[in-house]
N, C-alpha and C positions, 0 to 999 in steps of 0.2 A: 579361502583366498579368492575364489571366483566371486563370492558374495561381497567381499570387501571391495573389489574393483568395480562391482556393479554400482555400489552406493558412493564411491569416492567422488564422482562428478558432483553429486548433490551436496557433499561436504563443502567443496570449493564455492559452489553457488550459494550455499547457506552463509558462508563467511562474507561473500561479496554483497549479499542482500543485507547482512548485518551492518556492514559499513555504509551501505546505501541509506539505511534508516538512521544510523547513528550520525552520519554527516548532516542529514537533514534536520535532526533534532538539536544539534549543538546550539544553534542560534537561540532557540526557545529557552534553553537552560541558562545561557549566559546573558540573556536579553537584559535583565535588570542592571548588570554591570556595564554593558555596552551603553545603555541609556544614560547612566550617570557619567561614564567616562567621556562620551562624545556629545553629551547634552542633546539627545534626540527626543522627539516627541513620540507619543503613543501612535499617532497616525503614521509617522515616518517608519517606526518599527513594524507596524502592520503592513505598510507598503513593501518593505524589504522581504518580509515573509511571503507576501502574496506574489511578489515578482518571481520567486523560485517556482511556485505552482503554475504561474502563467507560462513560464518558459517550458516547464515540464509538459503542460497540457498542449501547447502548440506544437512541440517537436515529437511527442510520443507516437502520433500516427505515422509520421515519416519513419520513425524507428521501427514500427511494426512492419511496414512494407519492406524495409531493408532487411529485417530479420527473416523474411520469407524468401529472400533472394541471395543472401551471402552467408558465409560461415558464421554461425551463431557464437562459436567460441571466440573468434576474432572480434566480433562486435562486443561481446561481454568484456573481453580483456581491454579493448581500447577505451570503451566508455568508462570503465572503472578507473583506468589510469587518468583519463581526462577530468572526471569530476573530483577525484582525490587531489589532483594537482590544484584545481580551483579551490577546494576546501583549504588546502595548505596556504594558498596565497590570500585567502580571506583574512588570515591573521594580520595582514599588513594594511587592512582597510582603515581609513580615517573619515571618509565622507559617506553620505547616503548614496550618492551615485556609484562610488566604488563598491559598496555592498550590493547594490542592485546588479551591477555588471558581473561581479565575481560570485557572490553568494546566490544571486537570483538567476541570471541568465546562464552563466558558465556551469555552476553546480547543478542547477535544475535541468539545463539542456543535456549535460552529460548523463545524469541519472535517467533521463527519459529513454535512453537506448537500452537500458538493462532489462526491465520487466517483460516486455513483449517477447524478446528472444529467449530469455531464461524460462519463462512459463511454458512457451511452446516446446522448448527443448525437453523440459521435465515431463510434459504431457505425453510426448512421443516416446520417451525412453522408458517410462514407468506406466505403461498403458493399463495394466491390470491393477495397479495400486495408485491410480491417478490422484484421487482426492487426498490419500494419505501422504504421498510424496509431495504434492503441492502444499499440504498442511505443514509438513516438516519445514519446507522452504519458507512458508509464511511465518513460522514461529521465529525466524530470524528478525522479523520486524520488531517483535516484542522484546527480545533480548537486546537488540541494537538500541532501542529507545530507552530501555531501563538502564542498561550499563552506561550509555552515553550520558544519561542524567547523573549517575553517580560519579563516573570518571571525569567527565567534562566539568562538573561542578567542583570537584576537588581540585583539579588542575587550575581552574579559573580563580578559585578563592586563594590558592597558595602561590600560584605563579603568574596569574593574570589571564584574562579571557583569551588573549591572542594565542597563547600556548596550547589551548584546547584544540584550536583549528590546526596548528602545526602537527600535533601528535596524530590525530585521526587522519589527516591528509597523508602523512608519511606511511601509515599502516596500509592505506589503500593502494598506494603506488607499489609497495612491496608485494601485496597480494595479486596485483595485476600480472606481475612477473611470474608468480607461481602458477596462475591460471594458464598462461601461455605455455608453460613447461609441462604441466601435469595433464591438461585437457587436450593437448594438441592431437593425440591419436585416439581420442575416446569420445567422438561425437556420433550421434545416431545419423543414419543416412537421411539427408534432407530430400524433400520432394523435388522431382525434376520438372514436372509440368507447372510452370509459373503462371499465375493468373494476373492479368493487368489490374492496375489500380482502379480503373473505371469499373471493371467487372466485379472486383471485390466490393466496392462501395454499393454497386447495384444489388449484389447478393445480400449484403448486410441490411440495406434499406428495405428489402422485401420480407424481412423477418421481424415482425413486431416483438417477438420474445427478446431479441437482441436489444432493441430500443428500450424496452421496459427494464431489462436488466441493467442497461447503461444508466438510465434515470435513477434507479435504486442505488447503484454504485455511487453516483454523484451525490445522492443524499447522505450516504455513509461517509464519503470523503469530506463533505461540507462539515459534518460533525467532527471528524477526526482531525482535520487540519486546524480547526479552531481550538480543539482540546489540546493538541500538541503545542501550539504556539502560546496559549495564555494560561494553561493550568498551573505551571510553576509560579507565575505572577499572582494568580488567585490565592495560592497558599501563603505566599509572602505577605500579601496585603490583608487577607482575611484572618490568618492565624499567626502572623508574625514569625514564620519559619525563616531560617537562614537560607541563603542561596543553594548550598549543596543539599541541605535537607529537603527543600522544596523541589529541587530538580529530581531527587531520588524518589521521594514519597509521592509526587504527582504522577509518576510513571509506574512504580513497582506494583502497586495493588491492582491497577487496571490491567497491566500486561501479564501479571501472574494469572489473573482471571482469563485473559484472552488466550494465553498459552494453553490453559486447561480446556477452554472452549474449542480451540482450533484442533487439538488432538481428538477430542470427543467428536467434533463435527466431521472431521475427515474420515474417521473410522466408521461412524454411523452412516454417513452419506454413501460410502462405497458399498455398504451392505444393503441400504435401501435402494440404491441405484440398480442392483441386480434385478429388481422387479421392473422398475421404470426410471429413466433418468429424470423424469419430472419430480421425483422425490427430492432431488438435490435442491431444486428451486423452492419447493414447499418448506424445506428445512430452513432455508434462508429467510423466507417471509416470516416464519414463526420467530426466528431469532431477532429480527429487527423489531417486530411488534413487542416482544417481551422486553427489549432494551429501552423502550420509550420511557416508562416511569422512572427508571434508574438514572437516565440522563437528566431528567428533570430534577431529581433530588441531589445530583452532584452540585448544582447551583443552590438549591434550596436548603440543603442540610445545615443544621445549626451548630454542629460540633465537628471536630476534626475526625473523630471515630466514625460518625455517620457518613462523612465525606469519603473516607477510605473504603467503607463497606459498600457504598453505592458505586464507587469506581470499580471495585472488584466484580460485582454482579454485572454491571454494564459491560465489563471486559469479557466475561464468560459468553454473553450473547453476541458480542462483537466478534469473538473468535469463531463461534459456530458459523456465523455469516461468512467470515473471511475464508474459512476452509473450502468454500464452494464458489468463490468469485469466478475463477477461471474454469473450474470443473463444470459449473453450470453453463457457462458460455460455450464450452466445447461440446456440450450436448447438442447444440443446434448449429455448430460451425464445423465444416470439413477441415481435416488436418492441413491441407495445402494453403489455407488462408488464416490459420489460427493466430499467427503472430500479428498479421495485419489487423484482424478483427480485435485482438486484444489492444493494439495500439489506438484504434479508433475509440474503443470503449474507455480506455484510460484518458484519452484527450478530453472527451466530453465530460467525464466525471471530475477531472482535476481542474478544468476550466470553471466548472460550477463551484467546486470546493475552494478554489483560490480566493474567492471573495470573502470567505469566512473570517480570516484573521483581520483583514482590513475593516470589514463591517463591525467586528467586535471592538477593534481599536477606536473606531469613530463613536460607537455607542457607549463605550466604557465611561467617559466622563459624565454622561447624563444618567444612566441607569445602573452602572456598576457591572462587574464581571459576573456576579452571581446570577443576576437576571438574564444576562446574555447566554450563560451556560444552560439555564433551564429552558430557554426558548429553542435551543438546538434539538430538543426532543421532538419537535414538530417535523423536523427533517427525516428522522428515523420512521415516523408514522407514515409519511408519504412514500418512503421507500418500500415499506411492507405492503402497502396497497398496490403499488406498481407491480411487484413480483406476484402478488396474489392474482392480479388480472392476467398476467402472463400464463400462470399455471392453469387458470380456468378457461381462458379463451384462445390462447395462441400456441401453446407448446405442442399440441398434437400435430398441427400442420407444419411447425418449424423444426421438429426434431431432425437431427442429422442422420440418425440410424436409418439405413435403407429399409424400405418396405419389402418384406420377403414374400414373394408369391407362393401360394400353396403348391406343394409338389403334385405333379400330374398323377392321375389315378392309373395304376398298373394292375393287370390281371395275370396272376400266375397260370401257366398252362402246363 
């Protein structure tokens, strides 16, 4: 009974993160139907997808600072309610501007307030199983994306793309109510000594490891946002799959691989970190480097079987990296500013990543999606180099763990 209550908050957070990712992915799944129904161009569709990431990136640092100062349960519940309502209302959109306001600014802005507070909450509550707990939470990303591809595709094909937004939006509103009821008395004690925004930024700015981890995260997000937005369309255009089939298959193989990787990565990282927290970063660098050739062959593969295989292996290495995104950051950041630091990291990464779908939409008519996907591999290579530099040159000075002075020599008498 005690153990069940211990993990119950993680269950509700897992479901919230599931909807966070599902709501974000719906647009990519039904994008071909929206394009035909509303006669939108590829550039306009890319702009809508990028608008969500821009809003997310601009607001997430504010969300981080708020998460270090107010009830994280309230913040999680309110932002879930807000973005779910915006998702529901997206079903009523008819113009690009309406999509940008509801799908981009409102949905993206609401989602921005979730991750910093949720990850800091989990990190503090499950300190001895930090990577494993964060990995379980991260696995909601993969289930959310895969199931949204299947469910939203089926709903859109049978009942119209608008109903996909109605269904997922309504589920989020209901879950927000559950979170307010079930998590109200089950929050970890938050830090009492608040750090000013200026002091927080100064601390972060003096830690090169944080800057390099943020750069690498941006490289990963750049690949991920482009993949999520355009992969269903690639399968439709290259292999003539139906909308539901493309939505499901574009996500299932990659995210089964990612789920496998994130569980392995979380477990292995917690064991390696018993020796030194630097091992979390090393594992991330290796994962990004190993993912490079498989991202390239996602675009270059000549058959659908080769595409699915490379998506799976790319997913395994992506999952190993994902398991340590925040666990690695928290190795060099004190608990009292972890939500704020996560917010700043997310902002920088998503502002960089936000340009991926727009850039791919612009390049698509000239070189095609296959070429664009292959070129995303360069981003993973840059991320691996950045973390490698952090491990070799910066981590020793930036580590959060206090330096323990040797015990004084005593002489028995």
